[in-house]
N, C-alpha and C positions, 0 to 999 in steps of 0.2 A: 504494500500500500504506500503510495507516495503522499507526502504531506499536503500537496496542493489539492488532492482529491479526497482527503479524509474528512468526512462530515463532522465527526466528533471534535476535530481540532479547531473548529470555528468558535467554540464556546470558551469563556474564561471562568465559568463557574467552578467552584471546588466540587469534588466528587459527591459529597453528601447533598449539595444543592442540585447537582445534575440528576441525581436519583429521584428527587422530588419534582423538579420543574422542567425536566427534559425526558420524562418517562415516555417511551415509545407508544405504549397503549393509550395514554392520555392524549398524545398528539394525534394518533390515528382516530380516536373517538371524536376529537374536535373537528378534524378534517372530514370525517364521515357524516357527522350530524349537522354541522353548520351549513346554512344556506345564505344567510345575510351577515355580511362582515362590515362593521363600521371601522373605518381606518382613520384614527386620530393623527393628524399631522400629514394627511395626504396632500401632496403638492400637485399643482397643475402643470409643473415643469416636467416634461417627458424625460429629462436628463437625471432627475432625482430618483433615488432608490425606491421611495414610497410609490411613485407613479409606475415604475417598472413592475413592482410587486403587484400593485392593484390591477394593472393591465393583464398580467399573467393570470391572476385569480379570476378576473372577469371572464377571460377566455376559457377558463376551466369550468365555468358555469355558476360561480358564486355571484350573488348580488353585492356590489360594492357600494357602501354609503360613505361618502367623503365627510370628514369632520375637520373643518378648517376655519380659523377666525376670519378669513377673507370672504367666506361664503362663495356664491357663484355656482357654476356648473363645472364638474370635473368628471371626465369619462362618461359624459351623458347623464350624470346623476346630479341632483341638487346637492350642494354642499351645505351642511348644517354647521352653525358656529359653535355648537355645544352638543354633547351627547344627549342631554336632557331635552333638546328640541326635536329629536327624531320621533315622528308620530307613529311608528310601528315597531314591532319586536325585532331586536337585534340578537343574533346568536353568539357572535364573537366580536370582541373589540381588539383590534390590532393597533399597537401604539408605536408611532414614529416620533416621539417627543422625548426631551431629556428626562433622565431618571428622576430628577428633582421634582418633576411635575406629576409623577406617577401616583403619589398618595391621593391627590385630589382627583385624578382620573379614575383610580380604582374605586373611590367612593361613588363616583357617578356611574361606573360600570355596574356596581352593586345596586344602586338606586334604580337604574332602568331595567333591571332584571335580566341582563345578558347572562349567557350560560358560561362564557369563558373570557379570560383576559390573557392577551398574548403580548409580551414585550419583545420587540425585534432584537436582532443581533446588537450587542454592546449596550443595550438599554437594560440596566439591572437595578431593580429596586425590590429587594426581597421582602421588605416590610409591606409594600403594596401587594406583592404576590401572595404573601401569607394572609393578608386581610381578605383578599378575594377567596382564597382556599377556605379560610375559616367561615366564610358565609356560604360555602357550598359550590363555589364556582371552580371550574377547571382553570389551571393557571400554568402558563409556559413562560420561561424567562430566557433571554439571550439566545434566541433561535429565530430563524427566518421562515415565515409561513410558506413562501414560495419554494425555498430549498427543501423543506420537509414535505410539502406536497409532491414535488418532483421526485423526492426519494421514495415515497410510498406509492406513487402512481406509476413508477417505472421510467419516468422522464429523464432523471439523472442517470440511471443505469444505462439507458439506451444511448446516452451521450458519452458513455465510457467512464463515468465516475464510479468509484467504489462506494456503494450505498450501504455496505455491511449487511445486505439482505441477500439470502441465497434461496432460490426457488427453481423448481423444474417447470413451473407453470409460466407460460408466456403472459406477461402483464399487458393489459389493455390500457391505453391512455386514459388518465384521470379516474381509474377505478381504484379506490382506496380500500 
């Protein structure tokens, strides 16, 4: 396995936190059950990572709900200025904001009744993650939704990356 292609090397969490917040069964359950993903910090700039991830997830069949203080329309969806303004059920909240903002964001994720909180790569606030878990939400920290979806749907494996998954079954695109 080369370091450039090893999925697990992307995280900076200590082993005990990885066991809790990067559990493969939890990740798969989120990817399987979520249909509506609110993306806090989604940028309208196609060069930004959040936009790239949102485009991928939208193409994979998820409904993407932008949450951005600028409002407007991103990827054909109305952008809400705050999670609490979204007038329908959200399954997953994916966060592209600094870790210092996560305590307030986690409180809103709990308030709106979302089922899961996801902190993107290098966004680490374990207090916020534990607050969500303690209220019954699934919680992922320091991982990329796009990479994990690609890992479990077979997209990364087909591109030659070591996904650490071995199967004799041919994987179909986007089947988690």
